[in-house]
N, C-alpha and C positions, 0 to 999 in steps of 0.2 A: 500470380500468387498461388500458393499451393502447399507451402510448408508451414503455414499458420492459419488458424481459424480465429476470426475476431468477432466477439459479441459486444454490441453496444449496450449501454445500461440506460435506465430511466433518467439518469443525470447526464446531460450532454457533456461529451469530452472523455468520460470514463470508459475504458475498454478492458475487457477480459480477453486475453490471448491464450490460445491453446496451440502449442507447437505440434507438428507432425512428428511422431516418434517412430523410429525404425528399430525394431527389435528382432533378435534371434536368440539362439541358445547361448551366445556369448554375453548378452546384455542388451544395451540399447545405445542409440545415437540420436541426438536432436540438435537443431540449431536454436540457441536461445535468443539470438539477435542477428538479424540480417537487414542492413539498412534499406535496401531496395524493397524487400518484402514488407517491412514496417511502413515505409513511405507510401507504398501502394495502398496500405490499410489506413492511411490518414495520420500516421504517426511519423512526422517528418522532422524530428528533433535530432540535434547533435548532442550526444551524451559526453560529458567531460570528466566524470568521476564515478567510480564503482565502489560500493561499500558492502560490507558483510558483517552481520552480528550473529551471535549465538546466545540463546536464552533457554531457561528451563521452563517447565510447565507452570502456568499461572502468571508468567511475566506479561505485563501489559505495558507497551511502549507507546507513548503518544497521548494526546493528539498533537502532532507537531506541524509547523510550517515556518517558512522563512518570510520575513516581512518585506524588506526592501530588495532582496535578491531571491525571488521565488524560483522554485525548481519544478520542472516536470520530472516525474519518477517512473521507472519501469521496475516493478518489484516482483520477486519470486522466492520460493522456498526450495532450498537444495537438500534439506534434511528435516523431517518432521512435518508438522502441520500447524498453521495459524489461521485465525480469523482476521482478515485484513479489512480496514475501514478507511473510507475517504469522506470528508465533509466539505461541501461546496462553500467557499468563502469569496466567490467572485462577486464584486460589486455589481448590482443591477441584474444579477442572474435570477431567473424565475424559480430556480431551485436552491437559492441561498439558504444555508442552514440545514439542508437535507443531507442525508447520509446514504451510503451504499456500502454493503459488506460482501465479501466473498471468501470462501475457504480456499487457501493456497496450500499445496502440500507437495512433497517430493513425489508422491504417488500420482496425483492428477496433473502435475507439471504445468499448471496454469500460471500465467503472469497477469499482472494488473497494471495498466497504464493510468497514472494519475497526473492530470495536467497541473500547471502552475495555479496557485491560489486555491488550493484545497488543503485542509488539514488532513494528516495521515497518522494512523496508528494501527497496532495489531496486538492480538492476544494469542499467546502460545497455548495450543490445545494438546499437543503431544508431550511426552516426557522431556523432550529436548528438540530444539529447532534451530536451523541455520537459515538466516534470512539474507538475501542478496538483492541489491538494487543499484540501478544506474540513475544518475542525476544530470540535468542539463546546466547546472551551475554548481560552483564549488560551495562547500559549507562555510558559512560565515558565523562564527560562534556568538557574536554580539547581535545577531539579526534574528535569533530564534524566537518564535512565538508559540503559543499553545492554547489548547482548550481542554477543559476538564472532561475526562472520558465519560462521566456519567451525568453530564449536563441534561436536565430534564427538558430544556428547550430544544435540544437536538434529538434526544430519545433513542440513542443507539441501543439496539437489542443485542448486547454481547452474549454469546452462548457460554455463559459461565456455569459449569456443572455444579450441582449442589456439593458443598464441601470444599470446592476449590478456593484456595486462599490466593488473592491477587498479590503480586509482587511488583511494586512500582517504585520509581525514583521519587524522592521528595518533591522535586520540581514538578513531575507529572501529577502528583496528588494535589498540587496547589495552584494549578492554572485556573483562570476565571472561566466563566461561561460565555456563550455566544452573544448574550445581551451586552456584556462588557466590550466584546470585540467590535460590535456595531458602533 
């Protein structure tokens, strides 16, 4: 290993990955994914689908999860900045219902590995952001679940600047809380 640095989080399974960036006067180069490097870091998943979204400042997407076909995700930001969040939904986990958040940006180039059975969401902090992620299972539209972003039982501390108006889908505004999930 040497092309990535992996930080573990207080919630088992979550990992923040920082790639080694090779830069010069022309720009930079980095490997965003290398199976052997990730396997050595304990991320031995096979990814089957890549997705990308673009959003403007104030967009909050999530908190989403797949119920019967859960996905591991490797997420990153290719343009802009987001606050990315994962909530532990693993049955029997000591950290069930706990959350962890990290700032991902084009500048810091960090990636966030989120295992199966976590809810996931993000808030766009920059004027515009492009968000890319790899998944270990295909998206099944009738299998989607979600949690309310501001559920007090979870207590996510979203870094919402004063005056920022949140932009959310109707679906995301109407999810239930973690008490209903249990």
